[in-house]
PAPA-611965 format. One record per residue (C-alpha): x negated, y, z negated; residue in three letters; residue number from 0; chain. Coordinates in steps of 0.05 Angstrom, whole numbers. Layout:
<recs>
<rec x="X" y="Y" z="Z" aa="ALA" i="NUM" ch="A"/>
...
</recs>
This chain:
<recs>
<rec x="-3677" y="1593" z="-1666" aa="LEU" i="0" ch="A"/>
<rec x="-3630" y="1549" z="-1710" aa="SER" i="1" ch="A"/>
<rec x="-3569" y="1588" z="-1682" aa="LEU" i="2" ch="A"/>
<rec x="-3590" y="1579" z="-1611" aa="ASN" i="3" ch="A"/>
<rec x="-3603" y="1503" z="-1624" aa="HIS" i="4" ch="A"/>
<rec x="-3532" y="1497" z="-1654" aa="ASN" i="5" ch="A"/>
<rec x="-3503" y="1531" z="-1592" aa="ARG" i="6" ch="A"/>
<rec x="-3541" y="1484" z="-1546" aa="ARG" i="7" ch="A"/>
<rec x="-3518" y="1425" z="-1585" aa="ALA" i="8" ch="A"/>
<rec x="-3445" y="1449" z="-1583" aa="THR" i="9" ch="A"/>
<rec x="-3448" y="1461" z="-1508" aa="LEU" i="10" ch="A"/>
<rec x="-3481" y="1394" z="-1493" aa="ASN" i="11" ch="A"/>
<rec x="-3435" y="1353" z="-1543" aa="ALA" i="12" ch="A"/>
<rec x="-3385" y="1302" z="-1512" aa="SER" i="13" ch="A"/>
<rec x="-3312" y="1304" z="-1527" aa="GLY" i="14" ch="A"/>
<rec x="-3256" y="1356" z="-1534" aa="ILE" i="15" ch="A"/>
<rec x="-3215" y="1364" z="-1596" aa="LEU" i="16" ch="A"/>
<rec x="-3143" y="1390" z="-1583" aa="SER" i="17" ch="A"/>
<rec x="-3109" y="1435" z="-1632" aa="GLU" i="18" ch="A"/>
<rec x="-3056" y="1378" z="-1643" aa="SER" i="19" ch="A"/>
<rec x="-3116" y="1331" z="-1659" aa="ASP" i="20" ch="A"/>
<rec x="-3144" y="1380" z="-1710" aa="TRP" i="21" ch="A"/>
<rec x="-3075" y="1390" z="-1741" aa="LEU" i="22" ch="A"/>
<rec x="-3068" y="1314" z="-1750" aa="ASN" i="23" ch="A"/>
<rec x="-3136" y="1312" z="-1782" aa="ILE" i="24" ch="A"/>
<rec x="-3118" y="1365" z="-1831" aa="LEU" i="25" ch="A"/>
<rec x="-3053" y="1330" z="-1848" aa="LYS" i="26" ch="A"/>
<rec x="-3089" y="1263" z="-1860" aa="TYR" i="27" ch="A"/>
<rec x="-3132" y="1301" z="-1912" aa="TYR" i="28" ch="A"/>
<rec x="-3075" y="1339" z="-1943" aa="ASN" i="29" ch="A"/>
<rec x="-3103" y="1407" z="-1916" aa="ASN" i="30" ch="A"/>
<rec x="-3162" y="1398" z="-1962" aa="ALA" i="31" ch="A"/>
<rec x="-3237" y="1386" z="-1955" aa="CYS" i="32" ch="A"/>
<rec x="-3253" y="1313" z="-1942" aa="ALA" i="33" ch="A"/>
<rec x="-3310" y="1317" z="-1988" aa="TYR" i="34" ch="A"/>
<rec x="-3291" y="1356" z="-2051" aa="CYS" i="35" ch="A"/>
<rec x="-3216" y="1366" z="-2044" aa="GLY" i="36" ch="A"/>
<rec x="-3219" y="1444" z="-2040" aa="SER" i="37" ch="A"/>
<rec x="-3166" y="1480" z="-1998" aa="THR" i="38" ch="A"/>
<rec x="-3209" y="1541" z="-1990" aa="GLU" i="39" ch="A"/>
<rec x="-3240" y="1564" z="-1925" aa="LYS" i="40" ch="A"/>
<rec x="-3233" y="1497" z="-1888" aa="LEU" i="41" ch="A"/>
<rec x="-3278" y="1488" z="-1826" aa="GLU" i="42" ch="A"/>
<rec x="-3291" y="1432" z="-1778" aa="GLN" i="43" ch="A"/>
<rec x="-3349" y="1388" z="-1800" aa="ASP" i="44" ch="A"/>
<rec x="-3383" y="1337" z="-1753" aa="HIS" i="45" ch="A"/>
<rec x="-3397" y="1275" z="-1795" aa="MET" i="46" ch="A"/>
<rec x="-3453" y="1258" z="-1745" aa="VAL" i="47" ch="A"/>
<rec x="-3481" y="1328" z="-1729" aa="PRO" i="48" ch="A"/>
<rec x="-3481" y="1351" z="-1657" aa="LEU" i="49" ch="A"/>
<rec x="-3556" y="1360" z="-1663" aa="SER" i="50" ch="A"/>
<rec x="-3562" y="1285" z="-1676" aa="LYS" i="51" ch="A"/>
<rec x="-3516" y="1264" z="-1618" aa="GLY" i="52" ch="A"/>
<rec x="-3449" y="1271" z="-1653" aa="GLY" i="53" ch="A"/>
<rec x="-3386" y="1286" z="-1612" aa="SER" i="54" ch="A"/>
<rec x="-3330" y="1335" z="-1615" aa="ASN" i="55" ch="A"/>
<rec x="-3279" y="1280" z="-1620" aa="THR" i="56" ch="A"/>
<rec x="-3230" y="1266" z="-1677" aa="SER" i="57" ch="A"/>
<rec x="-3267" y="1207" z="-1704" aa="ASP" i="58" ch="A"/>
<rec x="-3326" y="1252" z="-1717" aa="ASN" i="59" ch="A"/>
<rec x="-3292" y="1310" z="-1747" aa="LEU" i="60" ch="A"/>
<rec x="-3266" y="1322" z="-1818" aa="VAL" i="61" ch="A"/>
<rec x="-3244" y="1386" z="-1853" aa="PRO" i="62" ch="A"/>
<rec x="-3296" y="1412" z="-1899" aa="ALA" i="63" ch="A"/>
<rec x="-3297" y="1474" z="-1944" aa="CYS" i="64" ch="A"/>
<rec x="-3351" y="1525" z="-1927" aa="ALA" i="65" ch="A"/>
<rec x="-3389" y="1504" z="-1986" aa="SER" i="66" ch="A"/>
<rec x="-3393" y="1430" z="-1970" aa="CYS" i="67" ch="A"/>
<rec x="-3406" y="1445" z="-1895" aa="ASN" i="68" ch="A"/>
<rec x="-3464" y="1492" z="-1911" aa="ARG" i="69" ch="A"/>
<rec x="-3491" y="1442" z="-1961" aa="SER" i="70" ch="A"/>
<rec x="-3491" y="1384" z="-1913" aa="LYS" i="71" ch="A"/>
<rec x="-3523" y="1422" z="-1857" aa="GLY" i="72" ch="A"/>
<rec x="-3547" y="1376" z="-1804" aa="ALA" i="73" ch="A"/>
<rec x="-3549" y="1311" z="-1845" aa="ARG" i="74" ch="A"/>
<rec x="-3502" y="1256" z="-1829" aa="ASP" i="75" ch="A"/>
<rec x="-3445" y="1237" z="-1875" aa="LEU" i="76" ch="A"/>
<rec x="-3478" y="1180" z="-1913" aa="LEU" i="77" ch="A"/>
<rec x="-3544" y="1214" z="-1920" aa="GLU" i="78" ch="A"/>
<rec x="-3511" y="1276" z="-1953" aa="TRP" i="79" ch="A"/>
<rec x="-3450" y="1254" z="-1986" aa="TYR" i="80" ch="A"/>
<rec x="-3478" y="1194" z="-2026" aa="SER" i="81" ch="A"/>
<rec x="-3523" y="1248" z="-2064" aa="GLU" i="82" ch="A"/>
<rec x="-3471" y="1300" z="-2068" aa="SER" i="83" ch="A"/>
<rec x="-3444" y="1323" z="-2137" aa="VAL" i="84" ch="A"/>
<rec x="-3376" y="1318" z="-2104" aa="HIS" i="85" ch="A"/>
<rec x="-3383" y="1247" z="-2084" aa="PHE" i="86" ch="A"/>
<rec x="-3317" y="1207" z="-2094" aa="SER" i="87" ch="A"/>
<rec x="-3309" y="1134" z="-2075" aa="VAL" i="88" ch="A"/>
<rec x="-3235" y="1146" z="-2062" aa="GLU" i="89" ch="A"/>
<rec x="-3250" y="1205" z="-2013" aa="ARG" i="90" ch="A"/>
<rec x="-3308" y="1167" z="-1981" aa="PHE" i="91" ch="A"/>
<rec x="-3261" y="1106" z="-1970" aa="ASN" i="92" ch="A"/>
<rec x="-3207" y="1152" z="-1939" aa="LYS" i="93" ch="A"/>
<rec x="-3259" y="1181" z="-1891" aa="ILE" i="94" ch="A"/>
<rec x="-3284" y="1110" z="-1872" aa="ILE" i="95" ch="A"/>
<rec x="-3213" y="1084" z="-1866" aa="GLU" i="96" ch="A"/>
<rec x="-3192" y="1137" z="-1819" aa="ARG" i="97" ch="A"/>
<rec x="-3250" y="1126" z="-1773" aa="ARG" i="98" ch="A"/>
<rec x="-3233" y="1052" z="-1772" aa="ALA" i="99" ch="A"/>
<rec x="-3163" y="1070" z="-1754" aa="ASP" i="100" ch="A"/>
<rec x="-3182" y="1107" z="-1690" aa="LEU" i="101" ch="A"/>
</recs>
């Protein structure tokens, strides 16, 4: 059921992320997880989950290692990251600054 819900959310999400947009996001985060800094198994994470109305646009996506992405699940950025063992004021500010620049 969860997998089907995620597929529906993806299909219904607004916005399209180009490969160029994704490469720019990766470059901004130095090809590392925006949350913990790992460079292993990076995935696209929706800060506002698709299931909660988030979009597939560059202002809603950050690179996340598989571990952080799975840990975050369908929670939004602030809800999850403020309680994460990887919380970093510096990384949090970088995420927020990038969103403000868009």
